[in-house]
Biopython code that builds the backbone (N, CA, C, O; Angstrom):
import numpy as np
from Bio.PDB.StructureBuilder import StructureBuilder

atoms = [
    (1, "UNK", "N", (-20.320, -0.616, 17.833)),
    (1, "UNK", "CA", (-21.491, 0.210, 17.996)),
    (1, "UNK", "C", (-22.228, -0.275, 19.234)),
    (1, "UNK", "O", (-22.483, -1.470, 19.390)),
    (2, "UNK", "N", (-22.558, 0.636, 20.086)),
    (2, "UNK", "CA", (-23.246, 0.302, 21.323)),
    (2, "UNK", "C", (-24.724, 0.584, 21.140)),
    (2, "UNK", "O", (-25.131, 1.682, 20.760)),
    (3, "UNK", "N", (-25.503, -0.426, 21.418)),
    (3, "UNK", "CA", (-26.952, -0.280, 21.298)),
    (3, "UNK", "C", (-27.507, 0.299, 22.599)),
    (3, "UNK", "O", (-27.168, -0.186, 23.678)),
    (4, "UNK", "N", (-28.339, 1.309, 22.517)),
    (4, "UNK", "CA", (-28.946, 1.843, 23.735)),
    (4, "UNK", "C", (-29.967, 0.851, 24.293)),
    (4, "UNK", "O", (-30.527, 0.049, 23.545)),
    (5, "UNK", "N", (-30.205, 0.903, 25.577)),
    (5, "UNK", "CA", (-31.192, -0.019, 26.149)),
    (5, "UNK", "C", (-32.591, 0.273, 25.595)),
    (5, "UNK", "O", (-32.993, 1.424, 25.422)),
    (6, "UNK", "N", (-33.306, -0.812, 25.327)),
    (6, "UNK", "CA", (-34.651, -0.670, 24.767)),
    (6, "UNK", "C", (-35.648, -0.907, 25.898)),
    (6, "UNK", "O", (-35.663, -1.971, 26.517)),
    (7, "UNK", "N", (-36.464, 0.082, 26.151)),
    (7, "UNK", "CA", (-37.408, -0.020, 27.253)),
    (7, "UNK", "C", (-38.811, -0.387, 26.804)),
    (7, "UNK", "O", (-39.747, -0.387, 27.605)),
    (8, "UNK", "N", (-38.957, -0.700, 25.521)),
    (8, "UNK", "CA", (-40.268, -1.108, 25.023)),
    (8, "UNK", "C", (-40.091, -2.169, 23.940)),
    (8, "UNK", "O", (-38.983, -2.388, 23.451)),
    (9, "UNK", "N", (-41.165, -2.808, 23.577)),
    (9, "UNK", "CA", (-41.140, -3.827, 22.536)),
    (9, "UNK", "C", (-41.363, -3.143, 21.191)),
    (9, "UNK", "O", (-42.390, -2.503, 20.967)),
    (10, "UNK", "N", (-40.399, -3.287, 20.314)),
    (10, "UNK", "CA", (-40.457, -2.605, 19.024)),
    (10, "UNK", "C", (-40.394, -3.644, 17.908)),
    (10, "UNK", "O", (-39.698, -4.652, 18.031)),
    (11, "UNK", "N", (-41.112, -3.401, 16.834)),
    (11, "UNK", "CA", (-41.122, -4.340, 15.720)),
    (11, "UNK", "C", (-39.815, -4.296, 14.928)),
    (11, "UNK", "O", (-39.513, -5.239, 14.196)),
    (12, "UNK", "N", (-39.054, -3.247, 15.058)),
    (12, "UNK", "CA", (-37.807, -3.102, 14.312)),
    (12, "UNK", "C", (-36.587, -3.546, 15.105)),
    (12, "UNK", "O", (-35.460, -3.412, 14.627)),
    (13, "UNK", "N", (-36.789, -4.066, 16.291)),
    (13, "UNK", "CA", (-35.670, -4.436, 17.164)),
    (13, "UNK", "C", (-34.753, -5.457, 16.492)),
    (13, "UNK", "O", (-33.535, -5.276, 16.492)),
    (14, "UNK", "N", (-35.306, -6.513, 15.927)),
    (14, "UNK", "CA", (-34.503, -7.552, 15.278)),
    (14, "UNK", "C", (-33.769, -6.984, 14.065)),
    (14, "UNK", "O", (-32.598, -7.291, 13.841)),
    (15, "UNK", "N", (-34.459, -6.162, 13.292)),
    (15, "UNK", "CA", (-33.854, -5.561, 12.108)),
    (15, "UNK", "C", (-32.673, -4.666, 12.479)),
    (15, "UNK", "O", (-31.632, -4.700, 11.823)),
    (16, "UNK", "N", (-32.837, -3.884, 13.511)),
    (16, "UNK", "CA", (-31.776, -2.975, 13.949)),
    (16, "UNK", "C", (-30.580, -3.756, 14.479)),
    (16, "UNK", "O", (-29.439, -3.380, 14.208)),
    (17, "UNK", "N", (-30.806, -4.819, 15.219)),
    (17, "UNK", "CA", (-29.693, -5.612, 15.733)),
    (17, "UNK", "C", (-28.936, -6.296, 14.589)),
    (17, "UNK", "O", (-27.709, -6.392, 14.633)),
    (18, "UNK", "N", (-29.656, -6.770, 13.567)),
    (18, "UNK", "CA", (-29.002, -7.367, 12.407)),
    (18, "UNK", "C", (-28.157, -6.336, 11.662)),
    (18, "UNK", "O", (-27.045, -6.636, 11.229)),
    (19, "UNK", "N", (-28.683, -5.129, 11.515)),
    (19, "UNK", "CA", (-27.925, -4.073, 10.860)),
    (19, "UNK", "C", (-26.681, -3.702, 11.664)),
    (19, "UNK", "O", (-25.626, -3.445, 11.085)),
    (20, "UNK", "N", (-26.791, -3.673, 12.967)),
    (20, "UNK", "CA", (-25.647, -3.347, 13.822)),
    (20, "UNK", "C", (-24.562, -4.422, 13.695)),
    (20, "UNK", "O", (-23.376, -4.101, 13.629)),
    (21, "UNK", "N", (-24.963, -5.689, 13.662)),
    (21, "UNK", "CA", (-23.995, -6.777, 13.494)),
    (21, "UNK", "C", (-23.324, -6.708, 12.127)),
    (21, "UNK", "O", (-22.118, -6.920, 12.001)),
    (22, "UNK", "N", (-24.118, -6.411, 11.112)),
    (22, "UNK", "CA", (-23.567, -6.306, 9.759)),
    (22, "UNK", "C", (-22.587, -5.136, 9.670)),
    (22, "UNK", "O", (-21.542, -5.242, 9.030)),
    (23, "UNK", "N", (-22.930, -4.027, 10.314)),
    (23, "UNK", "CA", (-22.046, -2.866, 10.319)),
    (23, "UNK", "C", (-20.718, -3.192, 10.991)),
    (23, "UNK", "O", (-19.664, -2.805, 10.487)),
    (24, "UNK", "N", (-20.751, -3.883, 12.099)),
    (24, "UNK", "CA", (-19.528, -4.277, 12.794)),
    (24, "UNK", "C", (-18.659, -5.167, 11.905)),
    (24, "UNK", "O", (-17.442, -4.996, 11.834)),
    (25, "UNK", "N", (-19.303, -6.118, 11.231)),
    (25, "UNK", "CA", (-18.570, -7.031, 10.346)),
    (25, "UNK", "C", (-17.918, -6.266, 9.198)),
    (25, "UNK", "O", (-16.756, -6.511, 8.876)),
    (26, "UNK", "N", (-18.644, -5.353, 8.585)),
    (26, "UNK", "CA", (-18.102, -4.582, 7.465)),
    (26, "UNK", "C", (-16.991, -3.640, 7.919)),
    (26, "UNK", "O", (-16.028, -3.426, 7.183)),
    (27, "UNK", "N", (-17.111, -3.082, 9.107)),
    (27, "UNK", "CA", (-16.047, -2.217, 9.622)),
    (27, "UNK", "C", (-14.763, -3.013, 9.860)),
    (27, "UNK", "O", (-13.668, -2.524, 9.581)),
    (28, "UNK", "N", (-14.896, -4.241, 10.378)),
    (28, "UNK", "CA", (-13.715, -5.093, 10.564)),
    (28, "UNK", "C", (-13.067, -5.420, 9.227)),
    (28, "UNK", "O", (-11.847, -5.332, 9.086)),
    (29, "UNK", "N", (-13.888, -5.800, 8.239)),
    (29, "UNK", "CA", (-13.359, -6.122, 6.912)),
    (29, "UNK", "C", (-12.677, -4.912, 6.285)),
    (29, "UNK", "O", (-11.615, -5.041, 5.676)),
    (30, "UNK", "N", (-13.279, -3.748, 6.431)),
    (30, "UNK", "CA", (-12.698, -2.524, 5.885)),
    (30, "UNK", "C", (-11.347, -2.234, 6.531)),
    (30, "UNK", "O", (-10.400, -1.849, 5.847)),
    (31, "UNK", "N", (-11.258, -2.417, 7.835)),
    (31, "UNK", "CA", (-9.989, -2.185, 8.530)),
    (31, "UNK", "C", (-8.922, -3.164, 8.044)),
    (31, "UNK", "O", (-7.769, -2.775, 7.858)),
    (32, "UNK", "N", (-9.293, -4.427, 7.837)),
    (32, "UNK", "CA", (-8.339, -5.419, 7.355)),
    (32, "UNK", "C", (-7.866, -5.084, 5.938)),
    (32, "UNK", "O", (-6.682, -5.217, 5.628)),
    (33, "UNK", "N", (-8.793, -4.650, 5.081)),
    (33, "UNK", "CA", (-8.425, -4.297, 3.710)),
    (33, "UNK", "C", (-7.515, -3.077, 3.680)),
    (33, "UNK", "O", (-6.559, -3.034, 2.905)),
    (34, "UNK", "N", (-7.804, -2.092, 4.513)),
    (34, "UNK", "CA", (-6.931, -0.912, 4.574)),
    (34, "UNK", "C", (-5.541, -1.302, 5.034)),
    (34, "UNK", "O", (-4.544, -0.819, 4.498)),
    (35, "UNK", "N", (-5.475, -2.172, 6.024)),
    (35, "UNK", "CA", (-4.178, -2.591, 6.543)),
    (35, "UNK", "C", (-3.385, -3.340, 5.476)),
    (35, "UNK", "O", (-2.180, -3.135, 5.334)),
    (36, "UNK", "N", (-4.069, -4.216, 4.718)),
    (36, "UNK", "CA", (-3.370, -4.967, 3.687)),
    (36, "UNK", "C", (-2.985, -4.078, 2.506)),
    (36, "UNK", "O", (-1.966, -4.316, 1.857)),
    (37, "UNK", "N", (-3.795, -3.057, 2.224)),
    (37, "UNK", "CA", (-3.509, -2.171, 1.104)),
    (37, "UNK", "C", (-2.367, -1.221, 1.425)),
    (37, "UNK", "O", (-1.418, -1.102, 0.650)),
    (38, "UNK", "N", (-2.453, -0.556, 2.546)),
    (38, "UNK", "CA", (-1.447, 0.443, 2.896)),
    (38, "UNK", "C", (-0.297, -0.163, 3.675)),
    (38, "UNK", "O", (0.847, 0.258, 3.504)),
    (39, "UNK", "N", (-0.568, -1.133, 4.519)),
    (39, "UNK", "CA", (0.473, -1.818, 5.278)),
    (39, "UNK", "C", (1.130, -0.925, 6.312)),
    (39, "UNK", "O", (0.839, 0.266, 6.412)),
    (40, "UNK", "N", (2.009, -1.521, 7.064)),
    (40, "UNK", "CA", (2.735, -0.787, 8.090)),
    (40, "UNK", "C", (3.958, -0.143, 7.445)),
    (40, "UNK", "O", (4.675, -0.791, 6.682)),
    (41, "UNK", "N", (4.185, 1.082, 7.739)),
    (41, "UNK", "CA", (5.330, 1.797, 7.181)),
    (41, "UNK", "C", (6.344, 2.046, 8.296)),
    (41, "UNK", "O", (5.986, 2.414, 9.415)),
    (42, "UNK", "N", (7.585, 1.842, 7.971)),
    (42, "UNK", "CA", (8.620, 2.088, 8.963)),
    (42, "UNK", "C", (9.404, 3.334, 8.568)),
    (42, "UNK", "O", (9.401, 3.742, 7.406)),
    (43, "UNK", "N", (10.054, 3.914, 9.521)),
    (43, "UNK", "CA", (10.853, 5.104, 9.261)),
    (43, "UNK", "C", (12.078, 4.765, 8.415)),
    (43, "UNK", "O", (12.585, 5.619, 7.688)),
    (44, "UNK", "N", (12.550, 3.538, 8.504)),
    (44, "UNK", "CA", (13.745, 3.155, 7.761)),
    (44, "UNK", "C", (13.527, 3.212, 6.259)),
    (44, "UNK", "O", (14.472, 3.462, 5.511)),
    (45, "UNK", "N", (12.312, 2.987, 5.804)),
    (45, "UNK", "CA", (12.069, 2.975, 4.367)),
    (45, "UNK", "C", (12.180, 4.367, 3.755)),
    (45, "UNK", "O", (12.297, 4.488, 2.536)),
    (46, "UNK", "N", (12.146, 5.417, 4.569)),
    (46, "UNK", "CA", (12.222, 6.775, 4.063)),
    (46, "UNK", "C", (13.659, 7.273, 3.936)),
    (46, "UNK", "O", (13.897, 8.328, 3.348)),
    (47, "UNK", "N", (14.602, 6.538, 4.473)),
    (47, "UNK", "CA", (15.999, 6.952, 4.408)),
    (47, "UNK", "C", (16.558, 6.678, 3.018)),
    (47, "UNK", "O", (16.148, 5.711, 2.376)),
    (48, "UNK", "N", (17.485, 7.507, 2.536)),
    (48, "UNK", "CA", (18.088, 7.246, 1.221)),
    (48, "UNK", "C", (18.937, 5.984, 1.263)),
    (48, "UNK", "O", (19.479, 5.617, 2.305)),
    (49, "UNK", "N", (19.041, 5.332, 0.120)),
    (49, "UNK", "CA", (19.828, 4.106, 0.039)),
    (49, "UNK", "C", (21.315, 4.416, 0.154)),
    (49, "UNK", "O", (21.788, 5.458, -0.300)),
    (50, "UNK", "N", (22.016, 3.514, 0.753)),
    (50, "UNK", "CA", (23.463, 3.666, 0.901)),
    (50, "UNK", "C", (24.125, 3.123, -0.353)),
    (50, "UNK", "O", (23.854, 1.996, -0.769)),
    (51, "UNK", "N", (24.999, 3.931, -0.959)),
    (51, "UNK", "CA", (25.689, 3.501, -2.166)),
    (51, "UNK", "C", (26.831, 2.578, -1.784)),
    (51, "UNK", "O", (27.633, 2.890, -0.903)),
    (52, "UNK", "N", (26.895, 1.448, -2.452)),
    (52, "UNK", "CA", (27.963, 0.490, -2.183)),
    (52, "UNK", "C", (28.911, 0.455, -3.374)),
    (52, "UNK", "O", (28.515, 0.763, -4.499)),
    (53, "UNK", "N", (30.106, 0.097, -3.137)),
    (53, "UNK", "CA", (31.088, -0.002, -4.214)),
    (53, "UNK", "C", (31.811, 1.309, -4.424)),
    (53, "UNK", "O", (31.566, 2.301, -3.738)),
    (54, "UNK", "N", (32.708, 1.285, -5.391)),
    (54, "UNK", "CA", (33.508, 2.463, -5.696)),
    (54, "UNK", "C", (32.739, 3.380, -6.640)),
    (54, "UNK", "O", (31.923, 2.908, -7.432)),
    (55, "UNK", "N", (32.991, 4.683, -6.565)),
    (55, "UNK", "CA", (32.312, 5.599, -7.479)),
    (55, "UNK", "C", (32.753, 5.359, -8.923)),
    (55, "UNK", "O", (33.879, 4.930, -9.174)),
    (56, "UNK", "N", (31.868, 5.636, -9.852)),
    (56, "UNK", "CA", (32.132, 5.417, -11.274)),
    (56, "UNK", "C", (32.959, 6.584, -11.802)),
    (56, "UNK", "O", (32.682, 7.746, -11.505)),
    (57, "UNK", "N", (33.978, 6.252, -12.590)),
    (57, "UNK", "CA", (34.833, 7.288, -13.174)),
    (57, "UNK", "C", (34.174, 7.858, -14.428)),
    (57, "UNK", "O", (33.316, 7.208, -15.025)),
    (58, "UNK", "N", (34.568, 9.068, -14.830)),
    (58, "UNK", "CA", (33.976, 9.647, -16.052)),
    (58, "UNK", "C", (34.228, 8.797, -17.298)),
    (58, "UNK", "O", (33.393, 8.766, -18.202)),
    (59, "UNK", "N", (35.368, 8.108, -17.355)),
    (59, "UNK", "CA", (35.662, 7.257, -18.513)),
    (59, "UNK", "C", (34.689, 6.076, -18.577)),
    (59, "UNK", "O", (34.229, 5.701, -19.656)),
    (60, "UNK", "N", (34.380, 5.496, -17.416)),
    (60, "UNK", "CA", (33.428, 4.377, -17.380)),
    (60, "UNK", "C", (32.037, 4.847, -17.787)),
    (60, "UNK", "O", (31.307, 4.130, -18.472)),
    (61, "UNK", "N", (31.676, 6.048, -17.365)),
    (61, "UNK", "CA", (30.369, 6.601, -17.727)),
    (61, "UNK", "C", (30.265, 6.773, -19.236)),
    (61, "UNK", "O", (29.254, 6.405, -19.834)),
    (62, "UNK", "N", (31.312, 7.333, -19.860)),
    (62, "UNK", "CA", (31.314, 7.527, -21.311)),
    (62, "UNK", "C", (31.243, 6.194, -22.044)),
    (62, "UNK", "O", (30.537, 6.072, -23.045)),
    (63, "UNK", "N", (31.970, 5.195, -21.552)),
    (63, "UNK", "CA", (31.960, 3.877, -22.193)),
    (63, "UNK", "C", (30.571, 3.251, -22.105)),
    (63, "UNK", "O", (30.100, 2.640, -23.064)),
    (64, "UNK", "N", (29.933, 3.401, -20.982)),
    (64, "UNK", "CA", (28.582, 2.848, -20.810)),
    (64, "UNK", "C", (27.603, 3.546, -21.743)),
    (64, "UNK", "O", (26.761, 2.891, -22.358)),
    (65, "UNK", "N", (27.701, 4.853, -21.856)),
    (65, "UNK", "CA", (26.807, 5.605, -22.743)),
    (65, "UNK", "C", (27.023, 5.217, -24.206)),
    (65, "UNK", "O", (26.065, 5.063, -24.963)),
    (66, "UNK", "N", (28.279, 5.064, -24.592)),
    (66, "UNK", "CA", (28.558, 4.650, -25.972)),
    (66, "UNK", "C", (27.974, 3.268, -26.265)),
    (66, "UNK", "O", (27.376, 3.047, -27.318)),
    (67, "UNK", "N", (28.154, 2.345, -25.327)),
    (67, "UNK", "CA", (27.645, 0.984, -25.518)),
    (67, "UNK", "C", (26.124, 0.983, -25.633)),
    (67, "UNK", "O", (25.562, 0.260, -26.456)),
    (68, "UNK", "N", (25.467, 1.780, -24.821)),
    (68, "UNK", "CA", (23.998, 1.848, -24.890)),
    (68, "UNK", "C", (23.541, 2.486, -26.197)),
    (68, "UNK", "O", (22.555, 2.048, -26.791)),
    (69, "UNK", "N", (24.253, 3.521, -26.647)),
    (69, "UNK", "CA", (23.898, 4.173, -27.909)),
    (69, "UNK", "C", (24.061, 3.213, -29.081)),
    (69, "UNK", "O", (23.210, 3.162, -29.969)),
    (70, "UNK", "N", (25.158, 2.450, -29.085)),
    (70, "UNK", "CA", (25.380, 1.457, -30.153)),
    (70, "UNK", "C", (24.305, 0.385, -30.144)),
    (70, "UNK", "O", (23.817, -0.020, -31.199)),
    (71, "UNK", "N", (23.934, -0.077, -28.949)),
    (71, "UNK", "CA", (22.881, -1.090, -28.844)),
    (71, "UNK", "C", (21.550, -0.539, -29.341)),
    (71, "UNK", "O", (20.777, -1.256, -29.977)),
    (72, "UNK", "N", (21.285, 0.713, -29.058)),
    (72, "UNK", "CA", (20.039, 1.348, -29.495)),
    (72, "UNK", "C", (20.009, 1.456, -31.019)),
    (72, "UNK", "O", (18.975, 1.219, -31.643)),
    (73, "UNK", "N", (21.151, 1.817, -31.615)),
    (73, "UNK", "CA", (21.213, 1.913, -33.078)),
    (73, "UNK", "C", (21.005, 0.556, -33.726)),
    (73, "UNK", "O", (20.334, 0.462, -34.753)),
    (74, "UNK", "N", (21.567, -0.498, -33.147)),
    (74, "UNK", "CA", (21.397, -1.848, -33.688)),
    (74, "UNK", "C", (19.937, -2.278, -33.633)),
    (74, "UNK", "O", (19.457, -2.966, -34.534)),
    (75, "UNK", "N", (19.231, -1.876, -32.582)),
    (75, "UNK", "CA", (17.820, -2.239, -32.467)),
    (75, "UNK", "C", (16.959, -1.502, -33.488)),
    (75, "UNK", "O", (15.964, -2.042, -33.972)),
    (76, "UNK", "N", (17.343, -0.271, -33.815)),
    (76, "UNK", "CA", (16.546, 0.521, -34.762)),
    (76, "UNK", "C", (16.748, 0.034, -36.204)),
    (76, "UNK", "O", (15.869, 0.227, -37.044)),
    (77, "UNK", "N", (17.874, -0.583, -36.494)),
    (77, "UNK", "CA", (18.144, -1.040, -37.862)),
    (77, "UNK", "C", (17.525, -2.358, -38.099)),
    (77, "UNK", "O", (17.643, -2.908, -39.194)),
]
sb = StructureBuilder()
sb.init_structure("model")
sb.init_model(0)
sb.init_chain("A")
sb.init_seg("    ")
for serial, (resi, resn, name, xyz) in enumerate(atoms, 1):
    if name == "N":
        sb.init_residue(resn, " ", resi, " ")
    sb.init_atom(name, np.array(xyz, "f"), 0.0, 1.0, " ", f" {name:<3s}", serial, name[0])
structure = sb.get_structure()
């Protein structure tokens, strides 16, 4: 914040300068908090993940589902 030149003696001069300094300090803190909260984002984070390994076969999928269903039944009993 830029203070305009004061061409007269004012009783509020000290108060206004203190408020201007406080405003600058709070604006800096706010900028730091925003940066830490939101952080820097890169374009790479928006890309889909690359699948590694071999694709799962339908038989493996069925076996996994059966195992999970059996585990779920054991937990309910």
